C-alpha positions, 0 to 999 in steps of 0.5 A: 436503594436506587434501581440500576439502569437497564443495559442498552438494547442491541438493535436487531439480533446482531449480537445474538448472531455473533455469539452463535457464530464460530469465528474459526469460519472466518479463517476458513473463509479467508483461506477459501477466498485466497486459494479458491480450492478446498484442497489448497485451503485445507493445506494452508490451514493445516486441516483435513479436506473434509473439515474445510469442505464442512466449513464451506457448506456452513459458509454457504448456508450462512451467506445464502450464496455459493461463494465458489462456483466450478467453471471447467476444472477450476473454481471462481469467486462469486460476486459476493465472495469478491466483495468479501475478500477485503472485508475478510482480511480486515476482520482477521487482522482486527481479531489478530490485533485484539488478541495480540494486544498487551500492556507492554511490547517487547520487540525481541520476543514478539511474533506479531505481523505488521502490514504496510500499504506501500507503493513500489517507490516506497518499498524501493527507498525504505524496504532494505534499511527498514527490513534490516533494522526490523530483523535486528530488533524483532527477529521473530516478527514479520513485515508485510508489504502490500501494494496500495490501490486508489481505493485504499487512499480514498477510503484511508480512514476505514482501510487503515483500521485493518493494517498498521499504516500507509506510505504515501506523500502528503496531499492525498490523506487528511485528518489522520495521524502521520509521521513525516519520513523523508523528502524527495524531488521530481526529475524528468526522464527522457531517452538518451536518443531523444533529439527534440530535448537538449540539455534542458527541457521546455514546457513546450516539449512537455506539451508536445511529446507523449508521456508515461504516466502513473495512475492518470485517474481523477482520484489517482495522480502524482503531485508533480503531474497536478502541478504540471496541469496548473501550468496549463499542460495536460500530459498526453498519456501514451502509456499508463502504469500502476507503479514507478519502477517500469517508467525508465524502461518505458521511456528508453528508446522512445520519444516519451517523457515521464516524471520520476522521483529523484531517489529512484532516478539516482539508481539508474545506470549509464546504460539504462538508456535515459537522461535525468533532467531538472523539471522545467517548471516549479514543482513542490518537493515530495514529502513521504509520510507514514499514516495510521488510524488514531486507534493505534495512537497508544498501541505499544507495538505501533509506537515502536514501529513508528519509532523504528521508521523515524530511526531509519528515515533519519539515516537516509541520504539527502537528495540533490534538488536538481538531478535527484542524485544523493548529495555528497557527505 
């Protein structure tokens, strides 16, 4: 008889530590990091305060760190605890996906939560039609929209292990599976009181006037802003925001200019105090996409979600290339 080969050795004692670890502590850790208070964490978990206090004591021994420190009449996270926030969310999400896996998926019966990383722009465009279709098909399930951050995009391959997907245009993420959702176009916003800019803007106008920009960091920018720089114009950012929805209010009544997606510009009203103009430079249309980790390629629930997204996006109106408004039927 041939001897069986020995199982591969586990480096260090990592496996032993996991075997001896009570995974319920992970849920307690998430609640404590979120609530920063033992009483509120206990209420969120449906446990008694002494039970959560005991869990906190065990977590402190495990990490060799206080995790929560009292400052006046409140608690703050230690530097280690701050680093654990995202890791804990990813770990809990991963465990939930492991134990909710099934060979088949029935949207009408599932109670699964789907977590999506989105901008306020994507939520504005897709939020209403997607949640309507989602609630109709999966009434007991839940959609969680989480605002994405620049670090989520830079580290997308790792971040997407713990969520169902990321909404972001092409040009930021590579080498991951994606579903094209819809096209949009960039338009220019100026205040209706802006006397320098007439019925059309010029590149000289864009070089001279102050800007409202989004993100405005080397690793965080809009594709249109990058293309403007290719024309030799660096926007003079007077105001920087981390979202798109406030842009019209920050342009109205000022001499500032800004670039905005046409689908958002189409929602502006005559009394919003801004004018929508075509961009005075060639700008590539925006192609919004849904990105996910390859580990979800064959997951039945994820495949259903992708099919629902494709169905919802097929029903979105087309956008006029000039002013961003919806094209007539």
